[in-house]
DOVEX-946576 format. One line per 3 residues: their letters; for each residue x, y, z of C-alpha. Coordinates in Angstrom, 3 decimals. Each point is the difference from the previous one (the first is absolute). Layout:
a> X/Y/Z | ...;
//
This chain:
xxx> -8.050/4.313/-18.485 | 3.504/1.452/0.433 | -1.446/2.902/2.003;
xxx> -1.926/-2.443/2.198 | 3.103/-2.113/0.610 | 1.995/3.095/0.922;
xxx> -2.738/1.151/2.365 | -0.108/-3.385/1.750 | 3.774/0.014/0.402;
xxx> -0.171/3.487/1.501 | -2.706/-1.140/2.420 | 2.057/-2.982/1.144;
xxx> 3.065/2.209/0.386 | -1.948/2.470/2.149 | -1.299/-2.601/2.471;
xxx> 3.081/0.191/2.263 | -0.595/3.743/0.373 | -3.626/-0.581/0.971;
xxx> 1.015/-2.612/2.563 | 2.797/2.198/1.363 | -2.514/2.826/0.517;
xxx> -2.310/-2.376/1.882 | 2.830/-1.074/2.293 | 0.873/3.634/0.611;
xxx> -3.474/1.163/1.040 | -1.306/-3.179/1.656 | 2.938/-2.116/1.158;
xxx> -1.593/-1.405/3.212 | -3.110/-0.969/-1.968 | 2.087/-1.631/-2.731;
xxx> 1.787/-2.080/2.629 | -3.333/-0.921/1.605 | -1.596/-1.218/-3.236;
xxx> 3.109/-1.865/-1.121 | 0.414/-1.714/3.377 | -3.670/-0.988/0.094;
xxx> 0.429/-1.600/-3.411 | 3.185/-1.823/0.989 | -1.695/-1.412/3.107;
xxx> -3.010/-1.215/-1.962 | 2.034/-1.337/-2.924 | 2.099/-2.221/2.260;
xxx> -2.710/-0.978/2.476 | -0.953/-3.476/-1.217 | 2.703/-2.656/0.226;
xxx> -2.047/-3.098/-0.880 | -3.482/-1.301/-0.805 | -1.613/-3.396/-0.238;
xxx> -0.282/-1.757/-3.351 | -3.716/0.775/-0.190 | 0.796/3.692/0.344;
xxx> 0.805/0.404/-3.689 | -2.667/2.633/-0.628 | 1.021/1.853/3.156;
xxx> 3.576/0.143/-1.288 | -1.264/1.463/-3.253 | -2.067/2.632/1.812;
xxx> 2.911/0.890/2.289 | 2.427/0.320/-2.908 | -2.418/2.218/-1.925;
xxx> -0.739/2.195/3.010 | 3.717/0.310/0.720 | 0.658/1.117/-3.581;
xxx> -2.809/2.564/0.088 | 1.264/1.328/3.328 | 3.477/0.490/-1.462;
xxx> -1.422/1.781/-3.033 | -2.082/2.225/2.287 | 3.148/1.104/1.819;
xxx> 1.815/0.634/-3.285 | -2.955/1.994/-1.345 | 0.002/2.200/3.077;
xxx> 3.755/0.543/-0.245 | -0.147/1.128/-3.630 | -3.064/2.239/0.356;
xxx> -2.735/-2.105/-1.575 | -2.834/0.283/2.511 | -2.716/-1.423/-2.262;
xxx> 2.138/-3.050/-0.770 | 0.757/-0.286/3.702 | -3.707/-0.084/0.810;
xxx> -0.748/-2.641/-2.617 | 2.798/-2.190/1.346 | -1.193/0.479/3.572;
xxx> -3.506/-1.062/-0.998 | 1.547/-3.270/-1.165 | 1.801/-0.288/3.343;
xxx> -3.262/0.490/1.895 | -1.860/-2.663/-1.956 | 3.059/-2.258/0.050;
xxx> 0.101/0.291/3.784 | -3.550/-1.325/0.225 | 0.696/-2.778/-2.481;
xxx> 3.135/-1.030/1.924 | -1.911/-0.268/3.245 | -2.807/-2.020/-1.525;
xxx> 2.309/-2.395/-1.847 | 2.096/-0.563/3.116 | -3.160/-0.990/1.865;
xxx> -1.300/-2.062/-2.931 | 3.017/-1.814/-1.495 | -0.355/-2.007/-3.162;
xxx> -1.801/0.825/-3.230 | -3.643/1.118/0.413 | -2.494/-2.612/-1.129;
xxx> -1.594/2.180/-2.670 | 3.416/0.749/-1.543 | 1.144/-3.612/-0.237;
xxx> -2.716/-1.668/-2.037 | 1.157/-2.144/-2.939 | -0.425/1.441/-3.486;
xxx> -1.188/3.387/1.231 | -0.960/2.541/-2.650 | 2.097/3.172/0.032;
xxx> -3.049/2.102/0.843 | -0.776/-2.163/3.044 | 3.600/0.136/1.189;
xxx> 0.114/3.795/-0.245 | -3.333/0.246/1.799 | 1.324/-2.205/2.810;
xxx> 3.153/2.122/0.150 | -2.034/3.191/0.486 | -2.216/-1.718/2.554;
xxx> 3.042/-1.025/2.042 | 1.074/3.619/0.510 | -3.516/1.026/1.036;
xxx> -0.103/-2.940/2.406 | 3.377/1.009/1.433 | -1.084/3.616/0.517;
xxx> -3.190/-1.083/1.773 | 1.925/-2.511/2.114 | 2.459/2.640/1.219;
xxx> -2.896/2.314/0.884 | -1.528/-2.694/2.183 | 3.174/-1.576/1.394;
xxx> 2.276/2.991/0.572 | -2.241/3.094/0.255 | 2.809/2.133/1.445;
xxx> 2.430/-0.367/-2.874 | -2.930/0.011/-2.428 | -1.032/3.462/1.180;
xxx> 3.496/1.367/-0.528 | 0.278/-1.549/-3.470 | -3.409/1.392/-0.970;
xxx> 1.026/3.478/1.149 | 3.005/0.046/-2.309 | -1.821/-1.674/-2.878;
xxx> -2.749/2.618/0.204 | 2.582/2.797/-0.104 | 1.713/-1.563/-3.027;
xxx> -3.296/-0.542/-1.809 | -1.029/3.591/0.636 | 3.293/1.668/-0.919;
xxx> 2.186/-2.266/-2.127 | -1.874/-2.849/-1.678 | -1.950/2.173/-2.425;
xxx> 0.788/2.850/-2.377 | -1.395/3.131/1.621 | 0.904/3.672/-0.316;
xxx> 1.772/-0.192/3.362 | 2.025/-2.979/-1.242 | 1.080/1.819/-3.158;
xxx> 1.328/2.889/2.077 | 2.904/-2.237/1.053 | 1.571/0.344/-3.449;
xxx> -1.696/3.108/-1.447 | 0.322/3.499/1.413 | -3.406/1.679/-0.367;
xxx> 1.512/3.349/0.996 | 2.234/-0.034/-3.091 | -1.339/2.602/-2.432;
xxx> 1.883/-1.530/-2.933 | -2.302/-2.990/-0.230 | 2.177/-2.965/-0.931;
xxx> 3.299/1.530/1.089 | 0.149/-2.128/3.147 | -0.191/-3.703/-0.849;
xxx> 1.545/-2.192/2.670 | 0.715/-3.698/0.160 | 0.660/-0.026/3.736;
xxx> -2.444/1.542/2.459 | 0.456/3.620/0.962 | 2.467/0.176/2.920;
xxx> -1.987/0.295/3.218 | 1.930/-0.772/3.197 | -3.068/-0.422/2.207;
xxx> -1.793/-2.239/-2.504 | 3.172/-2.038/-0.444 | 0.311/-0.585/3.735;
xxx> -3.664/-0.964/0.272 | 0.324/-2.448/-2.899 | 3.030/-1.704/1.529;
xxx> -1.769/-0.055/3.360 | -3.060/-1.732/-1.432 | 2.208/-2.410/-1.927;
xxx> 1.815/-1.094/3.145 | -3.258/-0.246/1.935 | -1.689/-2.229/-2.576;
xxx> 3.037/-2.264/-0.289 | 0.012/-0.303/3.799 | -3.638/-1.106/-0.205;
xxx> 1.075/-2.708/-2.447 | 2.616/-1.093/2.529 | -2.708/0.042/2.645;
xxx> -2.017/-2.436/-2.079 | 3.029/-2.299/-0.137 | 0.208/0.127/3.798;
xxx> -3.672/-0.932/0.342 | 0.398/-2.782/-2.548 | 3.073/-1.315/1.787;
xxx> -1.899/-0.113/3.290 | -3.290/-1.393/-1.236 | 1.133/-2.493/-2.645;
xxx> 2.705/-2.603/-0.542 | 0.507/1.037/-3.622 | 2.948/2.371/0.359;
xxx> 3.152/0.445/2.058 | 1.136/3.530/0.781 | 3.483/1.351/0.525;
xxx> 1.165/0.040/3.602 | -0.968/3.183/1.877 | -2.181/1.043/-2.944;
xxx> -2.851/1.250/2.182 | 2.342/2.104/2.129 | 1.611/1.494/-3.101;
xxx> -3.393/0.901/-1.475 | -1.072/1.568/3.293 | 3.102/2.198/-0.031;
xxx> -0.779/1.077/-3.559 | -3.558/0.905/0.979 | 1.350/2.062/2.895;
xxx> 2.297/1.888/-2.396 | -3.019/0.701/-2.176 | -1.938/1.382/2.956;
xxx> 2.820/2.440/0.776 | 0.175/1.132/-3.633 | -3.759/0.547/-0.084;
xxx> 0.448/2.612/2.716 | 2.590/1.735/-2.203 | -2.457/0.184/-2.906;
xxx> -2.811/1.262/2.217 | 2.263/2.735/1.349 | 1.128/1.031/-3.502;
//
């Protein structure tokens, strides 16, 4: 146990070095992802009383977006992908709950059994995903693109995924055991790029919800600020493609 405690302390102590390296090799992408998060996290200024579930979905999505940025900064790409998957689904749930304020009928029955409540909870997410597909096909296509990439590369334990922390070229076998991902400047930039892009999509859902519903109130000039962030992302994409 003492060895484990010492190892954890060493890991925590090394995080600033990992984050400093990220800033060194990918500073414009760090700024992009952080700014996208700040814009999204401060986007909603008010919501109607019936928007309780929306507020919960927004708060959760905001937290997952922040954790996704932190994961990218400290070289945890798998963790980043898992957090971003939550952001993607949270984006859909936010949009649906903004358009359908109040508690869903099948989640508000008196004396519901736990099994029925959990079933209704799962059904709500599926309903939200289908609703976004039908209502906002443009943003749905973008969210599906990123979710497919995450599912293929980061949601499951594959040999490619293990290569982030294990060097298969090391002839000593277990000599190279990392906690943080292997430093890879190009992969780091791409991860931060995707993080900012997905968070901008979440902000885009807030814009649509603000236009199409009376559930939420957005910060002044929010749409313009998001548009500027998207434009920064487009310029950075050209940098990655030229790399």
